[in-house]
N, C-alpha and C positions, 0 to 999 in steps of 0.2 A: 207677136213679137219681141224676142230679146236684143236691147240696143244698147251698143256701146258707144260714149261722145267724148272725141278727145278736145281738149284747148289747153294752150298754153299759158295757163292759169295757176297760181298757188291757191292750195287749200291747206286749212287747220285743222287740228284736233285740239280738244282740251280734255281729252281721254273719255269723254262722255259722249258730246257730240262732235259732229263735222260741218265744217265752216267753208263755204266759197267767199272768195274776197272781193269777186266784180259783180256787178249785178246782172250779167249773162246770165247766170245759174240760175237765178229766177226764171227764166225762160228755159233753160234745161230741164229744171224740175217740173215745168208745165207739162213736159213730152210723158212725166210719169203715169199720169191719167189715162195715155193713149197707148200704152206699150205694156208688156206684160213682165218685162223686168228692166231697168234704167241701170246703166253703169258708167259712170263718170270717173275720166283717166285724167291726171294733170300731176303738177308736182305737189307733193307732200312737204310744207314747212316744217322741219324737224322741231322747231320750237312749238311747246306746247302753249295754246291760248285758243281764243276764240276770234272772230270777225264779224263781217259786217252778214252775210246771208247764211243761215242755219240751214243743212240739208236736213228733208226729210228721213225718218229712221228707216224707211223702204227704199232709201235711194242708195247703192251701192258704190264704194269708192276705191279706185285701183291709184295708191299713192306713189307716184315714182319719183326716185331720189331728186332731190330738189337742187335748182341751182338761182342764182341770182338775178344772172342777167345775160342775154345772149351775146353781149359785148366782151363776156368770158369764155373764151371757147374752150378752155381747157375744162374749165368747170361742167360747160353743156357736153363736151367728148364723155367724161366720166359719166354724167348722168344717163346718156346716151345708151353707152354700154350695159351699165348695171339695169337698162329699163327694157333691153330686149326681152331677156326672159319672164318679165313681169306681163307685158305685152304679148307673148306667144301662149302664156298659161291664160290670161284673161280672154283669150279667144276660144278656149274651149267651149264656152256656155253661153255665147252668143251668135244671132242669125245677123246682124246689120251692123256696121261701125261706120259712126259718121266723123270724118277727120278734119276738124277746120285746120287751114294751114295758109301760107306753107311756113313750117320751120323743122329745122333737122327731124325733130321727135316725129313731127307730123308724116314726114316723107318715110319714115323706118315703119311706123306703124301701118303706113298705107302698103308698103311692100311685103311686111309682114301677114296682111289682112289678106292680100292676094294669093301668098303661098300657101296660105291655110284655107283657101277659096272659101272665104265667108262673105257678105256683101259690104263692098266698099263705097261708100258716099263720100265724096269731097265738101268741103266749106270753105268758103273764104267771106271773111269780112271787113277786110280792107285793103288798099292797094301797097301790099309789102315794099314793094323798090321805092314808092314816095314815104311811105311812111318812116322806112330807115334813113335817108337821106334829111328829111326834115330832122329827125330825133339825133341822128350823129352826123351832122355835115363833114366832119373832121375825118373820119373812119372811113376810110377808100374801101379797105379789104372788106368792110361789112355792106357798103354798097355791092360789090361784086358777088359776094355771098348771095343777098338778096335777091338779086337779079337771075341768080343760078337756082335759088328756090323756087323763084317764079316760074321761071322755063319748065322745071321738072313739073310743077303743079299743072302748068297748062297744058302740058304734053299727056299726064295722067287724065285730065278731063276731057281729053279726046277718047279717051275709052271708058270711061266710069263717070255715073251721074256726079252734077255738083249743084250744090246749094251756095248763092250769093246773095249779099245785102247791097240792094240798091242797084239802080239803073247803070250807073257807070261800071259796076264790078260785071254786071250783066254783059255790057259791050265787050269789056277784055275776055269775058268767058264764052262768047259767041260763037266759038267753033266746039265747044261741050256736046259730048254725047247726048246729054239730056241735062237741063239746067233747072232750077225754080228759083226764082228772084222774090225775097224778102223784104221787109222792112223790120228789125227788131224792136219789139214793142215791151215795155213792161207794164201798160195801161190796161187794166183789167175793164171790162165792160161797165163796171159797177164805178169807176173812178170819173166819168165823164160829169163835168158840170153844164147847167143846161143853159141856153142862149140867154135867157132873160137874168139868170146870175151873173153870167160874164159882164154883159152889158151894165149891169146896176153897178159895178166898179166905178167909184168916183176919180176924177181927173183932177179936181181942184186943190188938194193939198199936196202934201209930198209924194214923189212918184218913187217908185221902188221898181228898181231895172234887174232883172234876173240873171246870172249866166253860170251854166251848169256844164261842168265837164274836167278832166285830166288838166292839170296845170303842167302841161309838158309843152317842147319846142311845136310840135305839129299841130296843138291847138291854138297857139299865138295869144296866151292869155296877157301878155303885157302889153299890149294894145288897150285894153280894158281901163285902165287908169287914163290913159291920152283920151279914149271917148267920152269919159265921165267928166274931166276938165272941160272938154267943149260944150257938154249939155247942162254944166253950171255958169256957163259964161252969163255975166248979169244977175247971177244971184238966183238962177231958177231952181226949183225945189227938187235935184235928183238924189237918189241914195241909189247906190249898187252894191248886190247882195252876190259874192261868188263862193260856188259850192263845187268842191273838188280837193285833190290833191296831186302832187306831183313835183318833180325834179325843179319846176321853178317858182314854188311856193314862196320861199324866202326872198328871192328877186322880186316877185310882184308885191310883197309887204314893203319892201324897200322903196319900189317904185311909188307905191302910194304915198308912202312918207315923204318922200322925197318933191311930190307934187302937191304936198299939203291937204290930201284927201282923207287922212285918217279918220276925222269925225263922219265922214260920208259913206265910207264903205265897210261893210261887213264879210270877214273873209273867215265862212264856218267850216273849211276842210270837207271831208267827205260824208255826206248827210243820206242815208240809205231812203230810198224810194218812200216806202210805206212808213217810213218812220221819221218824218219831218220833211223831205222833200216836196211831196204833193202838198203840203199846208203852204209852203212857200211858194210856189208855183200860182197857187190860188190867191194868195196875195200880195202879188204884183202886178205891175201895171205893163211891162212889156220883159219881152224876151231878147236876149242878144244872143247871137252865135258866131263866133269869129274864126273858125279853124282855119288853117291854109289847104289842108287835104280832109276829105270824109267820104265814107261810102255812103250812109243816110244814117243822119245822127238819130239816135232815139231820144234823146231829149228834146227835138222840134216835133215829136209827135207828144212826148208828155207836155209841151207848152199848149199843143194845140189841141188836146183834151182838156186841158184847165181853162180854155177859154181865155189864154195871153196871148195879144198880139207880138209878134216875132220878126225882128229883122235877122236874116243869116247871111253870111257870103256864099257866092254864086261857085262852090267848088265840088266835084266829085258828083254825087248823083243828086246835091240838094237841088240843083235848078229843075229838074225834071219832077221831083218829088215833093217840091213845095211851091213850084210857081203858083201865085194866085193866092195862097194861104199865108204866106210871108213877104215882107217886103226883102228883095236881094240887094246886096253889095258886092263889090270887088273884094277880094280878100287883102287885108292891110291898108283898107282907106277908112282912117278914124272918121275922118270929115263925112265923109260919104252917111257912116254909120248912124253918125250923130244926128245928120239931117233926118234920116228917116225915122230917128226915133223920134224927134221933134214933130215930126209929121202926124206920127201916131197919137201923141198927146194933145196935138190940137185939133185933130179932126175925128168927130165920131161917126160920121158915116165913113170913115175909112175904118175903124175899128170895127164896126160892125160887118163889113166886108170883110175884113180878115179873120175875126171870130169865126162867124159863121162858116166860111170855107175850112178854117182849119180844124173845127169840130168835125166836119163832114169827112175831112181828108184822114182824121185820125180813126174814125169811127170802122174803116176799112182795114185797120192795122192793130186791131188789139192783140193783147196776148192771148187769149183764147184763139183768136181766129189764125191767128200765126203758129201756135204749136200746133193746133190742127193741120193744117197746112203741110207743115214740114213732117208730122207723122204719116200723112196720107202719102207722100212723096216717097219717103223711106220706106215705107210696107209695100210701095209699089216695085220695087227693086225685088222682092222676094220671088216676084213672077218671072225674072229673067234668072240664066243660068250664072251661075259665081264666075 
């Protein structure tokens, strides 16, 4: 099977190697061992340089004209027009095209794939309308655009198979012709800690609370200092480590300073999973997820595999996928999150229950298992007429 995969991500090149900027490219690269040929399609940053995730030399890259943001429609339109020829040519030598969306370029590539009679498989990683409304609350035109793109994507899914992330998106696409529900994981089978090592973690001294994710509105990072303030009441020894970057990075730093927490908070920026983040999981006493919306966050799987007890917001696909393996709270409720974290710190039996359940849950969604599942589903489409 010769496979092409489109995502609305930016890639970079330093003239020697090509790089992906988001961790999802690690999952895509894992497909390389399951297919004859892997072609990644996405925006190519015109500035030379490296990034977080180098691509394998055998992975092909079709770099589309770059644009900074979907909030700049003229730049998006210019890129789209120039991308059409590149997309058309790319289809000469592929059998199956997995198009993640819905984005303007996703819709265009899906329609071209249909016209060229190649096998089309759709992909959905997030609830686009909810994502746009949380990220751009004042830009109504973007809300209408997201609704239109979502409607087109669901209509296409009635005729073409779709791969969705998490049970909430599975529900959204319940009328699809065929579907596969996955949980994207970067956790390899070799990354798991043992139950014994996880439970040997001492909770007697300073307690490290880890939060990982983009520092953008839909992830709600500005609530983190408020939760830490509640945890440190009466001098309790909690420290917060935040890994991620985004539009709210400066505001988060200001909020930490405003609350007098600077000496108790470490803002690490983006930390690649195998180059520091995995160690931070294993050194932490609790993991905290605070998003307003979510498909199913891969960071929860990473925490589970590291044997870290977790507190997560009951949004999107999280309750169905993490119930029993994490303590769930309402989004935006700092007091509830702090209470549940205190329960974890005080109750060894609760920690054991969460650690054991989390490890069991993560073992079913490893990087290798996810890639095999997706590759099998994509290959099965070749048995049907385009």
